[in-house]
C-alpha positions as CSV (number, residue, x, y, z in Angstrom):
1,M,-15.1,14.6,1.3
2,P,-13.5,17.5,-1.0
3,G,-10.4,15.1,-2.1
4,I,-12.1,11.8,-3.5
5,M,-14.6,14.4,-5.1
6,A,-11.5,16.7,-6.1
7,L,-9.8,13.3,-8.1
8,R,-12.9,12.2,-9.7
9,K,-13.7,15.4,-11.4
10,R,-10.5,15.6,-12.6
11,A,-10.2,11.9,-14.2
12,V,-13.7,11.0,-14.9
13,D,-13.8,12.0,-18.6
14,D,-10.6,10.2,-18.8
15,K,-11.3,6.7,-17.2
16,P,-8.7,5.2,-16.5
17,L,-10.6,2.3,-14.9
18,K,-12.1,1.1,-17.3
19,G,-11.7,-2.0,-17.8
20,A,-10.7,-2.5,-14.0
21,K,-12.4,-5.4,-12.1
22,I,-12.3,-4.5,-8.3
23,V,-12.8,-6.8,-5.5
24,G,-13.9,-4.6,-2.4
25,C,-13.4,-6.2,1.2
26,T,-14.0,-3.0,3.8
27,H,-16.3,-1.0,6.1
28,I,-19.4,-0.7,4.1
29,N,-20.7,3.4,5.0
30,A,-21.7,6.6,3.5
31,Q,-17.6,7.2,3.3
32,T,-17.2,4.3,0.8
33,A,-19.8,4.9,-0.8
34,V,-17.8,7.9,-2.4
35,L,-15.7,5.4,-2.8
36,I,-17.5,3.0,-4.9
37,E,-19.3,5.7,-6.9
38,T,-15.8,7.4,-7.0
39,L,-14.7,4.1,-8.4
40,V,-16.8,3.1,-11.2
41,E,-17.3,6.9,-12.6
42,L,-14.0,6.6,-13.5
43,G,-14.3,3.3,-15.3
44,A,-13.9,0.8,-13.1
45,S,-16.8,-2.6,-12.6
46,V,-17.2,-3.4,-8.9
47,R,-18.4,-6.0,-6.3
48,W,-18.5,-5.6,-2.7
49,S,-18.3,-7.2,1.0
50,A,-17.9,-6.2,4.6
51,C,-14.6,-6.6,6.7
52,N,-16.7,-5.8,9.7
53,I,-19.9,-6.5,10.2
54,F,-20.7,-4.9,13.2
55,S,-19.4,-0.9,11.3
56,T,-22.0,-1.6,8.5
57,Q,-24.4,1.0,7.8
58,N,-27.8,-0.6,6.4
59,E,-29.3,2.5,4.9
60,V,-25.7,2.9,2.7
61,A,-25.7,-0.9,1.8
62,C,-29.5,-0.7,0.8
63,S,-28.9,2.6,-1.7
64,F,-26.8,0.4,-3.8
65,G,-28.6,-2.7,-4.5
66,R,-27.3,-6.1,-5.4
67,S,-26.5,-5.5,-8.9
68,L,-23.3,-3.6,-7.5
69,F,-21.9,-5.9,-4.8
70,V,-23.1,-8.2,-1.9
71,I,-23.7,-6.8,1.4
72,A,-22.8,-8.5,4.0
73,L,-24.7,-7.5,7.0
74,D,-27.6,-8.2,9.5
75,N,-30.3,-6.4,7.0
76,P,-33.9,-6.5,7.1
77,F,-34.5,-4.9,4.2
78,L,-32.3,-7.6,2.5
79,S,-33.7,-10.5,1.5
80,S,-32.4,-13.4,2.7
81,P,-29.5,-14.8,2.0
82,G,-28.4,-11.6,2.9
83,V,-28.4,-12.2,6.0
84,V,-24.8,-12.6,7.9
85,K,-25.7,-14.7,11.7
86,S,-22.3,-16.6,11.5
87,E,-18.9,-16.7,11.1
88,E,-20.2,-18.4,7.9
89,D,-22.6,-16.1,6.3
90,F,-19.4,-13.6,6.8
91,W,-17.4,-15.6,4.2
92,W,-20.0,-16.5,2.4
93,C,-20.7,-13.3,1.5
94,I,-17.2,-12.8,0.4
95,D,-17.5,-15.7,-1.6
96,K,-20.2,-14.2,-3.4
97,S,-18.4,-10.7,-4.6
98,I,-15.8,-12.7,-5.4
99,N,-17.0,-16.0,-8.4
100,A,-19.5,-14.4,-9.9
101,E,-21.0,-15.4,-13.4
102,N,-19.2,-14.0,-16.5
103,W,-17.4,-12.2,-13.9
104,Q,-13.7,-12.2,-13.6
105,P,-11.6,-9.3,-10.9
106,N,-8.5,-8.5,-11.8
107,M,-8.0,-6.1,-8.7
108,I,-8.8,-6.4,-4.5
109,L,-8.6,-3.4,-2.6
110,D,-8.8,-4.7,0.8
111,D,-9.1,-4.1,4.5
112,G,-7.6,-6.9,6.7
113,G,-7.1,-9.0,3.9
114,D,-10.1,-11.7,3.8
115,A,-10.9,-11.6,0.0
116,T,-7.3,-11.6,-1.0
117,H,-6.9,-14.6,1.7
118,L,-10.4,-16.7,0.0
119,M,-9.4,-16.2,-3.3
120,L,-6.0,-17.5,-2.7
121,K,-7.0,-20.1,-1.3
122,K,-10.7,-21.4,-2.9
123,Y,-9.5,-20.0,-5.8
124,S,-5.7,-20.0,-6.7
125,A,-6.2,-19.6,-10.7
126,M,-8.4,-16.8,-10.8
127,F,-6.3,-15.1,-7.8
128,K,-3.2,-15.4,-10.7
129,M,-5.3,-13.2,-12.6
130,I,-4.7,-10.8,-10.2
131,K,-3.2,-7.2,-11.5
132,G,-2.9,-5.7,-8.3
133,I,-3.8,-5.7,-4.4
134,C,-4.4,-2.7,-2.7
135,E,-4.6,-2.6,1.3
136,E,-4.8,-0.7,3.8
137,S,-4.8,-1.9,6.7
138,V,-2.0,-3.1,9.6
139,T,-3.3,-6.4,9.3
140,G,-4.0,-7.0,5.9
141,V,-0.2,-5.8,5.1
142,H,0.7,-8.3,8.0
143,R,-0.6,-11.1,6.6
144,L,0.9,-10.1,3.1
145,Y,4.1,-10.2,4.3
146,Q,3.5,-13.8,6.0
147,L,2.2,-14.6,2.5
148,S,5.3,-13.1,1.0
149,K,8.1,-15.1,2.7
150,A,5.6,-18.5,2.2
151,G,6.7,-17.7,-1.1
152,K,2.4,-17.7,-2.2
153,L,2.3,-14.3,-3.1
154,T,2.5,-13.9,-7.0
155,V,1.1,-10.7,-7.7
156,P,2.5,-6.7,-7.0
157,A,0.3,-5.9,-3.6
158,M,1.0,-1.9,-2.5
159,N,1.2,-1.3,1.0
160,V,-2.1,1.6,1.1
161,N,-1.3,1.2,5.1
162,D,1.7,2.6,5.5
163,S,1.7,5.2,2.9
164,V,2.0,8.6,4.7
165,T,-1.6,9.8,3.9
166,K,-2.6,6.8,5.9
167,T,-0.8,6.7,8.8
168,M,-0.3,10.3,9.5
169,F,-4.3,11.2,8.9
170,D,-6.5,8.4,9.4
171,N,-4.4,6.1,11.8
172,L,-3.3,9.3,14.0
173,Y,-6.2,12.5,13.6
174,S,-9.1,10.3,13.0
175,C,-8.9,8.0,15.7
176,R,-8.1,10.8,18.0
177,E,-11.1,12.5,17.4
178,S,-13.3,8.8,17.1
179,I,-12.3,7.3,20.0
180,I,-13.7,9.8,22.6
181,D,-17.2,9.9,19.8
182,S,-17.3,6.2,20.3
183,L,-16.6,5.6,24.3
184,K,-19.1,8.6,24.5
185,R,-21.5,7.3,22.6
186,A,-21.8,3.2,23.7
187,T,-21.1,4.3,27.3
188,D,-21.5,8.2,28.5
189,V,-19.1,7.8,30.3
190,M,-17.2,10.9,32.3
191,F,-13.5,11.0,31.2
192,G,-12.0,13.2,33.7
193,G,-9.8,11.9,36.3
194,K,-9.7,8.0,34.7
195,Q,-6.8,5.8,34.3
196,V,-7.0,4.9,31.0
197,V,-4.3,2.0,29.5
198,V,-3.8,1.6,26.0
199,C,-1.9,-1.1,24.1
200,G,0.3,-0.3,21.8
201,Y,1.5,3.3,20.9
202,G,2.0,3.5,17.1
203,E,-0.3,5.6,15.5
204,V,-3.4,4.3,16.1
205,G,-1.9,4.6,19.9
206,K,-0.9,7.9,19.4
207,G,-4.1,9.7,18.7
208,C,-6.3,7.9,21.4
209,C,-3.9,8.9,23.8
210,Q,-3.9,12.8,22.8
211,A,-7.4,13.0,22.9
212,L,-7.8,10.7,26.5
213,K,-5.5,12.7,27.9
214,G,-6.5,16.5,26.3
215,L,-10.0,15.3,28.7
216,G,-8.0,14.8,31.7
217,C,-7.3,11.1,32.1
218,T,-4.6,9.5,33.2
219,V,-3.3,7.3,30.3
220,Y,-0.8,5.1,30.9
221,I,0.9,2.9,27.6
222,T,2.4,-0.8,26.9
223,E,4.5,-1.6,24.1
224,V,7.0,-4.4,23.0
225,D,8.6,-1.8,20.7
226,P,11.6,0.1,22.5
227,I,11.5,2.4,20.1
228,C,7.5,3.8,20.3
229,A,7.9,3.2,24.1
230,L,10.7,5.7,24.3
231,Q,8.7,8.4,22.4
232,A,5.2,7.5,25.1
233,C,7.9,7.9,27.7
234,M,8.9,11.1,26.0
235,D,5.4,12.3,25.6
236,G,4.7,12.3,29.0
237,Y,2.6,9.2,29.5
238,R,4.0,6.0,31.5
239,V,5.2,2.6,30.2
240,I,3.8,-0.5,32.2
241,K,3.3,-3.8,31.9
242,L,-0.5,-4.2,31.7
243,S,-0.3,-7.1,35.2
244,E,0.8,-4.1,36.6
245,V,-1.7,-1.7,36.4
246,I,-5.1,-4.1,35.2
247,R,-6.4,-4.6,38.5
248,Q,-7.2,-0.6,39.0
249,V,-7.8,0.8,35.4
250,D,-11.3,2.3,34.3
251,I,-10.4,1.4,30.3
252,L,-8.9,-0.1,28.6
253,I,-8.5,-0.3,24.6
254,T,-6.1,-2.5,22.9
255,A,-4.7,-1.3,19.4
256,T,-1.6,-3.1,18.6
257,G,-2.9,-5.1,15.6
258,N,-1.7,-8.2,17.3
259,K,-3.6,-11.5,19.1
260,N,-4.4,-11.9,22.7
261,V,-3.4,-8.7,24.0
262,V,-5.6,-8.4,27.0
263,T,-6.8,-12.7,28.1
264,R,-8.5,-14.2,30.7
265,E,-6.7,-13.8,33.3
266,H,-6.3,-10.1,32.7
267,M,-10.2,-9.2,32.5
268,D,-10.7,-12.1,35.6
269,K,-8.7,-9.0,37.6
270,M,-10.4,-6.0,35.9
271,K,-12.7,-3.8,38.4
272,N,-16.4,-3.7,38.5
273,G,-17.8,-1.7,36.1
274,A,-14.3,-1.2,33.8
275,I,-14.4,-0.8,29.9
276,V,-13.0,-2.6,26.8
277,C,-12.6,-2.1,23.7
278,N,-10.7,-2.5,21.1
279,M,-9.1,0.4,18.2
280,G,-6.9,-2.4,16.2
281,H,-8.0,-3.6,12.9
282,S,-8.2,-7.3,13.8
283,N,-10.9,-8.9,16.7
284,T,-8.1,-11.3,18.2
285,E,-6.4,-8.6,20.5
286,I,-9.5,-8.9,23.3
287,D,-9.9,-12.6,23.8
288,V,-13.5,-12.3,23.2
289,N,-13.8,-16.7,22.9
290,S,-12.6,-17.2,26.6
291,L,-15.5,-15.1,28.1
292,R,-17.8,-17.4,26.3
293,T,-17.7,-20.0,29.6
294,P,-20.7,-21.5,31.9
295,D,-19.5,-19.5,34.2
296,L,-20.0,-16.2,32.6
297,T,-23.6,-14.4,31.9
298,W,-23.7,-11.6,28.8
299,E,-25.9,-9.1,29.2
300,K,-27.0,-7.1,25.9
301,V,-27.7,-3.5,27.3
302,R,-27.7,-1.5,23.6
303,S,-26.0,-2.3,20.4
304,Q,-22.7,-3.0,20.5
305,V,-22.2,-2.6,24.2
306,D,-22.8,-6.2,26.4
307,H,-21.9,-6.5,30.4
308,I,-19.9,-9.9,30.6
309,L,-21.5,-10.6,34.2
310,W,-18.5,-12.5,36.8
311,P,-20.1,-15.2,39.5
312,D,-19.2,-12.3,42.4
313,G,-21.5,-10.0,40.3
314,K,-18.7,-8.3,39.5
315,R,-19.3,-6.6,35.3
316,I,-17.3,-5.4,32.9
317,I,-18.4,-3.7,29.7
318,L,-17.5,-4.8,26.5
319,L,-18.0,-3.1,23.6
320,A,-18.5,-4.3,20.2
321,E,-17.6,-8.0,20.9
322,G,-13.6,-6.9,20.4
323,R,-14.3,-6.0,17.1
324,L,-13.4,-2.2,15.7
325,V,-14.9,0.3,18.6
326,N,-14.6,3.7,16.4
327,L,-16.5,2.0,12.7
328,S,-18.8,-0.1,15.2
329,C,-20.2,2.2,17.9
330,S,-19.6,5.7,16.1
331,S,-18.6,6.9,12.7
332,V,-14.8,8.4,11.7
333,P,-14.5,12.3,10.4
334,S,-15.4,12.2,6.7
335,F,-12.7,14.2,5.4
336,V,-10.0,12.2,7.3
337,V,-11.7,9.0,5.0
338,S,-11.3,11.1,2.4
339,I,-7.2,11.7,2.4
340,T,-7.4,7.6,2.3
341,S,-9.7,6.9,-0.4
342,C,-7.7,9.9,-2.4
343,S,-4.8,7.2,-1.6
344,Q,-7.0,3.9,-2.7
345,G,-8.2,5.8,-6.3
346,T,-4.7,7.4,-7.2
347,I,-3.1,4.2,-6.8
348,F,-5.7,2.3,-8.9
349,K,-5.8,4.6,-11.7
350,L,-1.2,4.5,-11.7
351,F,-1.9,0.6,-11.1
352,S,-3.8,1.0,-15.0
353,F,-0.9,3.0,-16.4
354,L,1.8,1.4,-15.5
355,L,1.0,-2.3,-13.9
356,S,1.4,-4.1,-17.7
357,S,4.8,-1.6,-18.5
358,L,5.8,-2.7,-15.0
359,R,4.6,-6.3,-15.5
360,R,6.8,-6.4,-19.3
361,A,9.9,-5.0,-17.2
362,Y,9.9,-7.8,-14.2
363,D,9.5,-10.4,-17.1
364,N,12.8,-8.9,-19.1
365,F,14.0,-8.9,-15.1
366,K,13.6,-12.3,-14.7
367,V,15.8,-13.5,-18.2
368,F,19.1,-12.9,-16.0
369,I,17.8,-15.0,-12.9
370,S,18.1,-18.8,-12.0
371,A,15.1,-20.6,-12.7
372,K,15.2,-21.6,-8.9
373,A,15.3,-17.5,-7.7
374,R,12.4,-17.3,-9.2
375,N,10.1,-16.9,-6.6
376,T,8.0,-14.3,-4.9
377,T,10.8,-12.3,-2.9
378,L,12.0,-11.3,-6.0
379,T,8.4,-10.6,-7.0
380,T,8.4,-8.3,-4.1
381,M,11.0,-6.8,-4.1
382,F,10.9,-5.8,-8.3
383,Y,7.4,-4.7,-7.6
384,G,8.4,-2.7,-4.2
385,T,11.3,-0.8,-5.7
386,Y,9.0,1.1,-8.0
387,Y,5.9,1.3,-6.0
388,K,7.8,3.2,-2.9
389,V,8.7,5.7,-5.1
390,I,5.4,5.5,-6.9
391,I,3.3,5.8,-3.3
392,S,5.6,9.1,-2.2
393,I,4.0,10.9,-5.5
394,S,0.6,9.6,-4.6
395,D,0.8,10.6,-1.1
396,E,2.2,14.4,-2.3
397,Y,-1.2,14.4,-4.8
398,V,-3.6,13.9,-2.2
399,A,-2.5,16.2,0.0
400,S,-2.3,18.8,-2.7
401,L,-5.8,17.8,-3.3
402,H,-7.4,18.7,0.4
403,L,-5.3,21.4,0.8
404,P,-7.5,23.8,-1.0
405,T,-10.2,23.1,2.0
406,F,-8.1,25.4,4.8
407,D,-7.3,27.4,1.6
408,A,-3.9,26.7,1.7
409,H,-1.2,28.5,-0.5
410,L,2.2,26.3,-1.4
411,T,5.5,28.1,-1.8
412,E,7.1,27.2,-4.9
413,L,10.5,26.4,-4.5
414,T,13.4,29.0,-7.3
415,D,15.2,26.9,-9.7
416,D,18.1,27.5,-8.0
417,Q,16.6,26.0,-4.6
418,A,15.5,22.8,-6.7
419,K,18.9,22.3,-8.0
420,Y,20.5,22.7,-4.8
421,L,18.2,20.5,-2.9
422,G,18.3,18.2,-6.3
423,L,15.0,18.1,-6.4
424,T,12.3,19.3,-9.3
425,K,10.3,22.2,-8.2
426,A,7.1,19.9,-8.6
427,G,8.2,17.7,-6.1
428,P,7.9,14.6,-4.8
429,F,9.3,16.5,-1.6
430,K,10.0,13.6,0.2
431,P,12.6,10.5,0.3
432,N,11.0,7.1,-0.1
433,Y,11.5,5.8,3.1
434,Y,9.7,8.3,5.2
435,R,7.4,7.5,7.1
């Protein structure tokens, strides 16, 4: 993880996160451990829990110990009650990472919005003291926008998911490699000649399709967005409704962030031996609950692999119970995670330097508006104006940290060229709306 290590080396003496008390709720693996160590090295105090129990790497969790964060996983090496056996246990662990004696969090690093949701719902007074939220997933960002529309998002939040370094590198390049790895490890499937449906042609879907097509699969796309659908067509894929091909599909992959994309009705029609998995963050894309009925039998084949048996003898292969398959059944490239972790670390540095002045500016700004207009929408608009610029600068800085790995050498603009383009020689080079 060259970028995050370079960031740590550059900032460790300044301790830019001194005073930051961060609640983290993300996947817990080796790459997250490097991020956590970096935040601590830069001066932060942290407590952590898992956003997905299937992606937690036990050996990483054990290496930290309870003094640093609370782990949500089924781990025989951790004494009770650090064991997740139910949905209640999952939320218990997040609760314990938030609510600790003599510890008041002031920042949230979230992946899916669970920590934000719980703190707002159960500890509303604590939530009002949060200085900023850093969210890195489609699902979590969607939940933040819902809070904003409802007037409940009273603190600034940063949308890391839509930063260029997250969307283009983590969502696209990481998924392009990890989808193959996870399917191979879980099922030993041969890809050549298989008919595959990918639901969703966002950056995650694009990465999956590129990998599958390269290995000889016939790939179909389902989409609700006409722009993404047109991109799929121009890339050589056929865009269809799921119902049109469900009976002959060999592998079905969801990557939408939506709910009930694959229903019981769809799975009833699938052929024997078909594989169903999810690459989107949310575990609601596949209606797994509809499979927990008396007429169907669950047969555990190996870790994260279940056979669902129909009364007529048909079986489908469900991976990770519909949760994120690449982090549950394999891993993701450390280099790509370094890019995303750098984005989060850089943003927290910017929070530390700029948030107090932004809050003062916003307080002055409120003087000029009526009491009725002092709502979350305005808060979001005000902070968003600044944070879009910040993320643009952050993106280019993060990218520059990773270029030495490839021995890449940037060309520098001349003064005349910079003036012609209306830029400074050091950037940022992309407009704020670039994605």
